[in-house]
VODREN-132565 format. One line per 10 residues: number of its first residue (from 0); for each residue x, y, z of N, C-alpha, C. Coordinates in steps of 0.1 Angstrom, whole numbers, plus 2048, in hexadecimal, padded with zeros to 3 digits. Example, Ala and Ser with C-alpha at 12.3 -4.5 7.8 and 13.67 -1.06 7.14 Angstrom:
BEGIN
0) 884,7C7,84E,87B,7D3,84E,884,7DF,84E; 880,7EA,847,889,7F5,847,881,800,84F
END
This chain:
BEGIN
0) 2AB,626,E33,2B0,61D,E3E,2C0,61E,E3E; 2C6,621,E49,2D4,623,E4A,2DB,615,E4C; 2DF,60F,E40,2E6,602,E41,2F4,604,E3C; 2FD,5FC,E42,30B,5FB,E3E,30D,5ED,E38; 309,5EB,E2C,30A,5DE,E25,315,5E0,E1A; 31C,5D5,E18,327,5D5,E0F,321,5D3,E01; 320,5DD,DF8,31A,5DC,DEB,322,5D2,DE2; 32F,5D2,DE3,337,5C8,DDB,334,5BA,DDF; 332,5B7,DEC,32E,5AA,DF0,321,5A6,DEA; 317,5AF,DEB,30A,5AD,DE5,30B,5A9,DD6
10) 313,5B1,DCF,314,5AF,DC0,31A,5A2,DBD; 324,59E,DC5,32B,591,DC2,321,586,DC5; 31A,587,DD0,311,57C,DD3,305,57B,DC9; 300,587,DC5,2F6,587,DBA,2FB,580,DAE; 307,583,DAA,30C,57D,D9D,30D,56E,D9F; 312,569,DAA,313,55A,DAC,305,554,DAC; 2FC,55A,DB4,2EF,554,DB5,2E7,554,DA8; 2E8,55F,DA1,2E1,55F,D94,2E6,554,D8A; 2F3,553,D8A,2F9,549,D80,2F5,53B,D84; 2F6,538,D91,2F2,52B,D96,2E3,529,D93
20) 2DB,532,D96,2CC,531,D93,2C9,52E,D85; 2D0,535,D7C,2CD,533,D6E,2D3,526,D68; 2DB,51F,D70,2DF,511,D6D,2D6,506,D71; 2CC,50A,D7A,2C3,500,D7F,2B8,4FD,D75; 2B4,4F1,D73,2A9,4ED,D6A,29C,4EE,D71; 296,4FA,D72,28A,4FD,D79,27F,4FE,D6E; 274,4F6,D6F,269,4F7,D66,25F,502,D6B; 255,504,D63,24C,50F,D65,243,50C,D72; 247,510,D7D,23F,50E,D8A,245,518,D94; 240,517,DA0,243,522,DAA,252,522,DAE
30) 259,517,DAE,268,518,DB1,26F,521,DA7; 26B,51F,D9A,271,527,D90,26C,535,D90; 25F,537,D94,259,544,D95,260,54D,D9F; 263,547,DAB,26A,54E,DB5,279,551,DB1; 27F,546,DAC,28D,548,DA7,28F,553,D9D; 286,552,D93,287,55C,D88,283,56A,D8C; 27A,56B,D96,277,578,D9C,284,57E,DA2; 28B,576,DA9,298,57A,DAF,2A2,57F,DA4; 2A2,577,D99,2AB,57B,D8E,2A7,589,D88; 29A,58A,D87,295,597,D81,298,5A3,D8B
40) 297,5A0,D98,29B,5AB,DA2,2AA,5AE,DA1; 2B2,5A3,D9E,2C0,5A5,D9D,2C3,5AE,D91; 2BC,5AB,D86,2BD,5B4,D7A,2BB,5C2,D7D; 2B0,5C5,D84,2AC,5D3,D87,2B6,5D9,D90; 2BB,5D2,D9A,2C4,5D7,DA4,2D2,5DA,D9E; 2D7,5D2,D95,2E4,5D3,D90,2E5,5D9,D82; 2DB,5D9,D7A,2DB,5DD,D6D,2E3,5D4,D64; 2E6,5C8,D68,2EE,5BE,D60,2E6,5B9,D55; 2E9,5BC,D48,2E2,5B7,D3D,2E3,5A8,D3B; 2EE,5A2,D3F,2EF,594,D3E,2E5,58C,D46
50) 2E1,592,D52,2D7,58B,D5A,2C9,58B,D52; 2C6,597,D4C,2BA,598,D44,2BA,58E,D39; 2C5,58D,D32,2C7,584,D26,2C5,576,D2A; 2CB,572,D36,2C9,564,D3B,2BA,561,D3E; 2B4,56B,D45,2A6,569,D49,29D,568,D3C; 29F,570,D33,297,570,D26,299,562,D1F; 2A5,55E,D1E,2A8,552,D17,2A1,546,D1E; 2A2,545,D2B,29C,53A,D32,28C,53B,D32; 287,546,D33,278,548,D33,273,544,D25; 27A,549,D1B,276,546,D0D,276,537,D0A
60) 280,530,D10,281,522,D0E,275,51B,D15; 271,51F,D21,266,51A,D28,259,51C,D20; 257,528,D1B,24B,52C,D13,24A,522,D07; 255,520,D00,255,517,CF4,252,509,CF8; 255,505,D04,252,4F7,D08,243,4F5,D0B; 23B,500,D0D,22D,500,D0F,22A,504,D1E; 21F,50B,D1F,21B,510,D2C,213,505,D34; 214,505,D41,20D,4FC,D4A,1FE,500,D4C; 1F7,4F8,D53,1EA,4FC,D59,1ED,506,D64; 1E4,510,D65,1E6,51B,D6F,1E1,516,D7C
70) 1E9,519,D86,1E6,518,D94,1EB,524,D9B; 1E8,526,DA8,1EE,531,DAF,1FD,530,DAE; 203,524,DB0,211,523,DB1,218,525,DA3; 211,521,D98,218,523,D8B,217,532,D87; 20E,539,D8D,20D,548,D8A,219,54F,D8F; 221,549,D98,22D,550,D9D,236,554,D91; 236,54D,D86,23E,550,D7B,23A,55E,D74; 22E,562,D78,22A,56F,D73,233,57B,D77; 23A,579,D82,243,584,D86,24E,587,D7B; 255,57C,D77,25F,57E,D6D,25A,582,D60
80) 24E,57E,D5C,247,583,D50,245,592,D50; 240,597,D5B,23E,5A6,D5C,24C,5AD,D5B; 256,5A7,D62,263,5AE,D61,269,5AE,D53; 267,5A3,D4C,26C,5A2,D3E,265,5AB,D35; 258,5AC,D37,250,5B6,D2F,255,5C4,D32; 257,5C8,D3E,25B,5D5,D41,269,5D8,D3C; 272,5CE,D3B,27F,5D0,D37,281,5CF,D27; 278,5C8,D21,279,5C5,D12,26E,5CB,D0A; 263,5CE,D10,257,5D3,D09,251,5C8,CFF; 255,5BC,D02,250,5B1,CF9,242,5AC,CFF
90) 238,5AE,CF7,22A,5AC,CFB,227,59D,CFE; 22F,594,CF9,22C,586,CFC,22C,583,D0B; 235,58A,D12,236,587,D21,22A,58D,D28; 225,598,D24,219,59E,D2A,20D,595,D27; 20C,590,D1B,201,588,D17,200,57B,D1F; 20B,575,D22,20B,569,D2A,207,56C,D38; 20D,577,D3D,209,57C,D4B,1FA,57F,D4B; 1F4,584,D41,1E6,587,D41,1DE,57A,D42; 1E3,56F,D3C,1DC,563,D3D,1DB,55E,D4C; 1E6,560,D53,1E6,55D,D61,1DD,566,D69
100) 1DC,573,D65,1D3,57C,D6C,1C4,578,D6A; 1C1,574,D5D,1B4,56F,D5A,1B0,563,D63; 1BA,55A,D64,1B8,54E,D6D,1B5,552,D7B; 1BE,55A,D81,1BC,55E,D8F,1AF,566,D91; 1AC,56F,D87,1A0,577,D89,193,570,D87; 193,566,D7E,186,560,D79,184,551,D7B; 18F,54A,D7D,18E,53B,D7D,194,535,D8A; 19D,53B,D91,1A4,535,D9C,19A,532,DA7; 19C,528,DAF,193,524,DBA,194,52F,DC5; 188,533,DCA,187,53D,DD4,17D,539,DDF
110) 17E,53F,DEA,175,53B,DF5,171,548,DFD; 167,546,E06,164,552,E0E,161,55E,E07; 168,569,E0B,166,576,E05,170,578,DFA; 16E,56F,DEF,176,570,DE3,185,56F,DE5; 189,565,DEF,197,563,DF2,19D,558,DEA; 1A9,55A,DE4,1AF,550,DDC,1B3,544,DE5; 1AF,538,DE1,1B3,52C,DE7,1C1,528,DE2; 1CA,524,DEA,1D7,520,DE6,1D7,513,DDE; 1DC,514,DD2,1DC,508,DC9,1EA,505,DC4; 1ED,4F8,DC4,1FA,4F4,DBF,1F9,4EB,DB3
120) 1ED,4E6,DB0,1EA,4DE,DA4,1DC,4E1,D9F; 1D8,4DA,D95,1CA,4DC,D8F,1C0,4D6,D98; 1C4,4CE,DA2,1BB,4C8,DAB,1B8,4D1,DB7; 1AD,4CE,DBE,1A9,4D6,DC9,1B0,4D0,DD6; 1BD,4D3,DD6,1C6,4CD,DE0,1C3,4D2,DEF; 1C0,4DE,DF0,1BF,4E4,DFD,1B2,4EC,DFE; 1A6,4E6,DFF,19A,4ED,DFF,198,4F8,E09; 195,504,E04,193,510,E0C,19E,513,E16; 1AA,511,E11,1B6,514,E19,1BD,521,E13; 1C0,52A,E1C,1C8,536,E19,1D6,533,E1E
130) 1E0,535,E15,1EE,533,E19,1F5,541,E17; 1FF,544,E1F,207,550,E1D,20E,550,E10; 211,545,E0B,218,543,DFE,211,54B,DF2; 203,54B,DF3,1FB,550,DE9,1FE,55F,DE7; 202,566,DF1,205,574,DF0,211,577,DE6; 21B,56E,DE6,226,570,DDD,222,56B,DCF; 21D,55F,DCE,21A,558,DC1,20F,55F,DB9; 205,565,DC0,1F9,56A,DB9,1F7,579,DBC; 1F4,57D,DC9,1EF,58A,DCC,1FA,595,DC8; 206,593,DCC,211,59C,DC8,212,59D,DB9
140) 211,592,DB2,211,592,DA3,205,59A,D9E; 1F9,598,DA3,1ED,59F,D9F,1EF,5AE,DA2; 1F5,5B2,DAD,1F8,5C0,DB0,201,5C6,DA6; 20C,5BF,DA3,216,5C4,D99,20F,5C6,D8B; 207,5BC,D87,201,5BD,D7A,1F7,5C8,D7A; 1EF,5C9,D85,1E5,5D4,D85,1EB,5E2,D85; 1F6,5E4,D8D,1FC,5F1,D8D,202,5F4,D7F; 208,5EA,D79,20E,5EC,D6B,204,5F0,D61; 1F8,5E9,D61,1EE,5EB,D57,1E3,5F5,D5B; 1E5,5FA,D67,1DB,604,D6D,1CD,5FE,D6E
150) 1CD,5F1,D72,1C0,5EA,D73,1BC,5EB,D82; 1B3,5F5,D85,1B0,5F8,D93,1A8,5EC,D99; 1A0,5E5,D91,198,5DA,D97,1A2,5CF,D9B; 1AC,5CC,D93,1B6,5C2,D97,1BE,5C6,DA3; 1C2,5D3,DA3,1C9,5D8,DAF,1C1,5D6,DBC; 1B4,5D9,DBB,1AB,5D7,DC6,1AA,5C8,DCA; 1A9,5BF,DC0,1A8,5B1,DC3,1B5,5AD,DCA; 1C1,5B1,DC5,1CD,5AD,DCB,1CE,5B2,DDA; 1CA,5BF,DDC,1CB,5C4,DEA,1C1,5BD,DF3; 1B6,5B8,DED,1AC,5B0,DF5,1B2,5A3,DF9
160) 1BA,59D,DF0,1C1,590,DF4,1CA,593,E00; 1D2,59E,DFF,1DA,5A1,E0B,1D2,5A3,E17; 1C7,5AA,E16,1BF,5AE,E22,1B9,5A1,E28; 1B4,598,E20,1AE,58C,E26,1B9,582,E2B; 1C4,581,E25,1CF,579,E2A,1D4,57E,E37; 1D5,58B,E39,1D8,591,E46,1CE,58C,E50; 1C1,58E,E4D,1B6,58A,E56,1B7,57B,E5A; 1BA,573,E50,1BA,564,E53,1C7,55F,E5A; 1D2,566,E57,1DF,55F,E5A,1E7,567,E64; 1E5,573,E67,1EE,57A,E70,1E9,579,E7E
170) 1F2,576,E87,1EF,575,E96,1F1,583,E9B; 1E6,589,EA0,1E7,597,EA4,1EF,599,EB0; 1F0,58F,EB9,1F8,591,EC5,207,592,EC2; 20C,58A,EB9,21A,589,EB6,21E,591,EA9; 215,593,EA0,217,598,E93,21C,58E,E89; 21E,582,E8E,223,577,E85,218,571,E7D; 21C,56A,E72,212,564,E69,212,555,E6B; 206,54F,E6B,205,540,E6A,208,53C,E5B; 20B,52F,E59,20D,52A,E4C,200,52A,E44; 1F6,525,E4A,1E9,524,E42,1DD,525,E4A
180) 1D1,526,E44,1C4,527,E4A,1BB,51E,E43; 1B3,516,E4A,1A9,50E,E45,19B,514,E47; 195,519,E3D,188,51F,E3F,17C,516,E42; 17E,509,E3F,174,4FF,E42,174,4FD,E51; 180,4FB,E57,181,4F8,E65,182,505,E6D; 185,510,E67,187,51D,E6D,192,51D,E77; 19E,517,E72,1AA,516,E7B,1B6,518,E72; 1C2,518,E79,1CF,519,E72,1D5,50C,E71; 1CD,501,E71,1D3,4F3,E70,1DD,4F1,E7B; 1E9,4ED,E78,1F3,4EA,E83,1F7,4F7,E8A
190) 1F5,503,E84,1F6,50F,E8C,205,514,E8F; 20E,512,E86,21C,516,E89,21F,523,E81; 229,52A,E86,22E,536,E80,23A,532,E77; 237,52D,E6B,241,529,E62,248,535,E5C; 255,534,E5B,25D,540,E58,25B,544,E49; 25B,53B,E40,25A,53F,E32,24C,545,E2F; 242,540,E36,235,547,E35,236,555,E39; 23D,558,E44,23F,566,E48,247,56E,E3E; 250,567,E37,258,56E,E2D,24F,572,E21; 247,568,E1D,23E,56C,E12,235,578,E15
200) 230,578,E21,227,582,E26,22E,590,E27; 239,590,E2E,241,59C,E31,246,5A2,E24; 24C,59A,E1C,252,59F,E10,248,5A5,E06; 23D,59E,E04,233,5A4,DFB,22C,5B0,E01; 229,5B0,E0E,223,5BC,E13,22C,5C8,E13; 239,5C6,E15,242,5D1,E15,243,5D7,E06; 240,5CE,DFC,241,5D3,DEE,236,5DB,DEA; 22A,5DB,DF1,21E,5E2,DEC,221,5F0,DE9; 227,5F7,DF3,229,606,DF1,233,609,DE6; 23B,5FF,DE2,245,601,DD8,23F,5FF,DCA
210) 234,5F6,DCA,22E,5F2,DBD,222,5FC,DB9; 21B,5FF,DC3,20E,606,DC1,20F,615,DC3; 20D,61D,DB8,20D,62C,DB9,203,630,DC3; 206,63A,DCB,1FD,63F,DD5,1F5,635,DDD; 1FC,62C,DE3,1F5,620,DEA,1EC,625,DF5; 1EF,630,DFB,1E7,636,E06,1D8,639,E02; 1D6,639,DF4,1C8,63C,DF0,1C0,62F,DEF; 1C6,624,DF3,1BF,617,DF3,1BD,613,E02; 1B1,613,E07,1AF,60F,E16,1B6,603,E1A; 1B6,5F8,E12,1BD,5EB,E18,1CC,5ED,E1A
220) 1D2,5F7,E14,1E0,5FA,E16,1E3,5FD,E24; 1DA,604,E2B,1DC,607,E39,1DE,5FA,E42; 1D6,5F0,E3E,1D7,5E4,E46,1E4,5DC,E42; 1E7,5DD,E36,1F4,5D6,E31,200,5DD,E38; 200,5EA,E38,20B,5F1,E3E,20C,5EE,E4D; 201,5EE,E54,201,5EB,E63,205,5DC,E65; 200,5D3,E5C,203,5C5,E5E,212,5C2,E5D; 218,5C7,E52,227,5C5,E51,22F,5CC,E5C; 22A,5D7,E60,230,5DE,E6C,231,5D5,E78; 225,5CF,E7B,224,5C7,E87,22B,5BA,E85
230) 22B,5B4,E79,231,5A8,E76,241,5A9,E78; 246,5B3,E72,255,5B5,E73,259,5B8,E81; 251,5BF,E89,254,5C1,E97,254,5B4,E9F; 24B,5AA,E9B,24C,59D,EA1,258,595,E9C; 25B,596,E90,266,58E,E8A,273,592,E8F; 275,59F,E91,283,5A3,E96,286,59D,EA3; 27C,59A,EAC,27F,594,EB9,283,585,EB7; 281,57F,EAC,284,571,EAA,290,56F,EA1; 297,579,E9E,2A4,578,E96,2AE,571,E9F; 2B5,566,E9A,2BE,55F,EA2,2CB,567,EA4
240) 2D4,563,EAD,2E0,56A,EAF,2E9,56A,EA3; 2E7,560,E9A,2EE,55F,E8D,2E9,569,E83; 2DD,56F,E85,2D8,578,E7C,2CD,573,E73; 2C8,566,E75,2BF,560,E6D,2B2,55D,E74; 2A8,556,E6D,29C,553,E74,29A,544,E72; 293,53D,E7C,291,52F,E7C,285,52B,E74; 285,51F,E6F,27A,51B,E66,26C,51B,E6D; 26C,517,E7A,260,51B,E82,265,526,E8B; 260,532,E89,266,53E,E8F,269,53D,E9E; 25F,538,EA5,260,539,EB4,264,52B,EBA
250) 269,523,EB2,26E,515,EB7,27D,515,EB7; 283,515,EC3,292,515,EC4,299,509,EBF; 291,4FE,EBC,297,4F1,EB7,296,4F1,EA8; 28F,4FA,EA1,28F,4FB,E93,29C,501,E8D; 29F,4FC,E81,2AC,501,E7B,2AA,50F,E75; 2B5,516,E74,2B5,523,E6D,2B3,521,E5E; 2AA,528,E58,2A6,526,E4A,2A9,532,E41; 2AF,530,E36,2B4,53C,E2E,2AA,543,E25; 2A1,53B,E1F,297,542,E16,28F,54C,E1E; 28A,547,E2A,282,550,E32,28A,55C,E38
260) 296,559,E3C,29F,564,E41,2A1,56E,E36; 2A3,56A,E2A,2A5,574,E1F,299,57C,E1D; 28D,575,E1C,281,57D,E1A,27D,586,E25; 280,582,E31,27D,58B,E3D,286,597,E3D; 293,595,E3B,29D,5A0,E3B,29A,5A9,E2F; 296,5A4,E23,293,5AC,E18,287,5B5,E1B; 27D,5AF,E22,271,5B7,E26,275,5C2,E2F; 27E,5C0,E38,282,5CB,E41,289,5D6,E39; 291,5D3,E2F,296,5DE,E27,28B,5E5,E20; 282,5DE,E19,278,5E4,E11,26E,5EC,E19
270) 26B,5E8,E26,262,5EF,E2E,267,5FC,E34; 275,5FD,E34,27B,60A,E36,279,610,E44; 278,607,E4E,278,60B,E5C,286,60C,E61; 28B,617,E64,299,618,E69,29C,610,E76; 292,60D,E7D,294,605,E89,297,5F7,E86; 296,5F3,E7A,299,5E5,E76,2A6,5E4,E6F; 2AD,5EF,E6E,2BA,5EE,E67,2C4,5E5,E6E; 2C4,5E4,E7B,2CE,5DC,E82,2CB,5CD,E7F; 2BF,5C9,E7D,2BB,5BB,E7B,2BF,5B7,E6C; 2BE,5C0,E63,2C3,5BE,E55,2D2,5BD,E56
280) 2D8,5C6,E5D,2E7,5C6,E5E,2EC,5B9,E63; 2E5,5B3,E6D,2E9,5A6,E73,2E7,59B,E69; 2DC,59C,E61,2D8,591,E58,2E2,590,E4C; 2E7,59C,E48,2EF,59C,E3B,2FB,593,E3B; 304,593,E45,30F,589,E44,30B,57B,E46; 300,579,E4E,2FB,56B,E4F,2F6,565,E42; 2EF,56D,E3B,2EA,569,E2E,2F5,566,E24; 2FF,56F,E24,30B,56D,E1B,312,560,E1E; 313,55D,E2B,31A,551,E2F,313,545,E2A; 307,546,E27,2FF,53A,E22,2FD,53A,E13
290) 305,541,E0C,306,541,DFE,313,53B,DFA; 313,530,DF3,320,529,DEF,327,531,DE4; 334,52D,DE2,33B,534,DD8,336,533,DCA; 32F,528,DC8,329,526,DBB,31A,52A,DBA; 316,532,DC4,309,538,DC3,2FD,530,DC8; 2FF,525,DD0,2F4,51E,DD6,2F0,524,DE3; 2E3,527,DE5,2DE,52C,DF2,2DC,520,DFB; 2E3,51F,E06,2E3,513,E0E,2D8,514,E19; 2D5,508,E1F,2CC,507,E2A,2BE,50D,E27; 2B9,50A,E1C,2AC,50E,E17,2A2,501,E19
300) 297,503,E20,28E,4F8,E22,287,4F4,E15; 284,4E7,E14,27C,4E2,E08,26E,4E8,E08; 267,4E4,DFE,259,4E8,DFD,251,4E3,E09; 249,4EB,E0E,243,4E8,E1B,234,4EB,E1B; 22C,4E1,E1C,21D,4E2,E1E,21B,4E7,E2C; 20E,4EA,E30,20B,4EC,E3E,20C,4DF,E45; 216,4DD,E4D,21A,4D0,E52,210,4CD,E5E; 210,4C1,E62,207,4BC,E6C,20B,4C0,E7A; 219,4C1,E7C,21E,4C3,E89,22B,4CA,E89; 231,4CD,E94,23E,4D5,E95,249,4CC,E8F
310) 249,4BF,E92,253,4B7,E8C,253,4B6,E7D; 248,4B8,E77,247,4B8,E69,24F,4C4,E63; 24E,4CF,E69,255,4DB,E64,264,4D9,E67; 268,4D4,E73,276,4D2,E77,27D,4C9,E6D; 276,4BF,E68,27C,4B5,E60,27D,4B7,E51; 277,4C3,E4D,278,4C6,E3E,287,4C8,E3B; 28B,4C1,E30,299,4C2,E2C,29D,4D0,E28; 2AA,4D3,E2C,2AF,4E0,E27,2BD,4DD,E20; 2BD,4D2,E19,2CA,4CE,E13,2CC,4D3,E05; 2C1,4D5,DFD,2C2,4D7,DEF,2C1,4E6,DEB
320) 2C7,4E9,DDF,2C5,4F6,DDA,2B7,4F8,DD4; 2B0,502,DD8,2A2,504,DD5,2A0,511,DCD; 297,511,DC4,294,51D,DBC,290,529,DC5; 287,525,DCF,282,530,DD8,28D,536,DE1; 297,52E,DE4,2A2,533,DEC,2AB,53C,DE4; 2AD,538,DD7,2B5,541,DCE,2AE,54E,DCC; 2A1,54D,DCA,299,559,DC6,298,563,DD2; 295,55E,DDE,294,566,DEA,2A1,56C,DEE; 2AC,564,DEC,2BA,56A,DEE,2BC,576,DE5; 2B9,574,DD8,2BB,57F,DCF,2B2,58B,DD2
330) 2A6,588,DD7,29D,593,DDB,2A4,59B,DE6; 2AA,594,DF0,2B0,59B,DFA,2BD,5A3,DF5; 2C5,59C,DEE,2D1,5A2,DE9,2CF,5AE,DE0; 2C4,5AD,DD8,2C0,5B8,DCF,2BC,5C4,DD8; 2B4,5C2,DE2,2B0,5CD,DEB,2BC,5D3,DF2; 2C5,5CA,DF7,2D1,5CF,DFD,2D9,5D7,DF4; 2DA,5D3,DE8,2E2,5DA,DDE,2DC,5E7,DDA; 2CF,5E8,DD9,2C9,5F5,DD6,2CA,5FE,DE2; 2CA,5F9,DEE,2CB,601,DFA,2D8,608,DFB; 2E2,602,DF5,2F0,607,DF5,2F5,60C,DE8
340) 2EC,610,DDF,2EF,616,DD2,2F8,622,DD4; 302,622,DCB,30C,62E,DCC,306,63A,DC5
END
């Protein structure tokens, strides 16, 4: 992809965001999982040992405090465990990741054709619901673990989750993704194209060909590749003049939201379609403008369930610094940095 991005700006922003992220008191759950995924990506993109040391220190502290009950959302921490294992060869990180894999493979709630139900607690909060969030928290993690350990059955299960979430959540006419699907009612509930759901989907689908050796030998990959192609084609049309995306993508009254914008722009880089370079180019300065000098990613929407109506999405606060905003910004900046490697 022919991009003209300022590498030094990327590196400065990464440094500020990593340091702010590691000052946040994030417990073992999905906000921390996404944040620390971003820090791990920053380690890989920059080679900065201090980032790895900070990540290891904080994860070791959380391990010493005790592990939580597993849910789809708490499995998001598996990403940084895999990265730490790959960087340090310390088996304790792989062993904890393997506990999460055992939960997802053998104990997590599923419905229909072996589809993971999205879970945020040990309760059955959302019976037979598929959320786009599950792709990042669980399926992408399963794929990374399966590729690392050469567990073909796990790789196939991960790809099956992608395949079924595409079937349930992607609108074929626009390429966009709904936030959730209710298998009991056979509908998309309120039926909005929520931007962060599209970021979870686009980013994780774009990563498949980078994680999985010879992905073309797996039939579901063809669906994944076409799905993200059509999704990014739909998303490029909804980029605002400022270079960002709105929290409800096709609603002109919704605010521009940074975590989704970072995830979508990162997906465009990773998917490597040269026709999308102009959209990444436009997003780059807009994202940098929304990172404060002390490393806070601004205008990130709060945790968002599948809301009942449009006003519910419009009114979600975007005031606070959030782990997922920090992590997705780092995922974008890392991808931008690697795209402009000297």
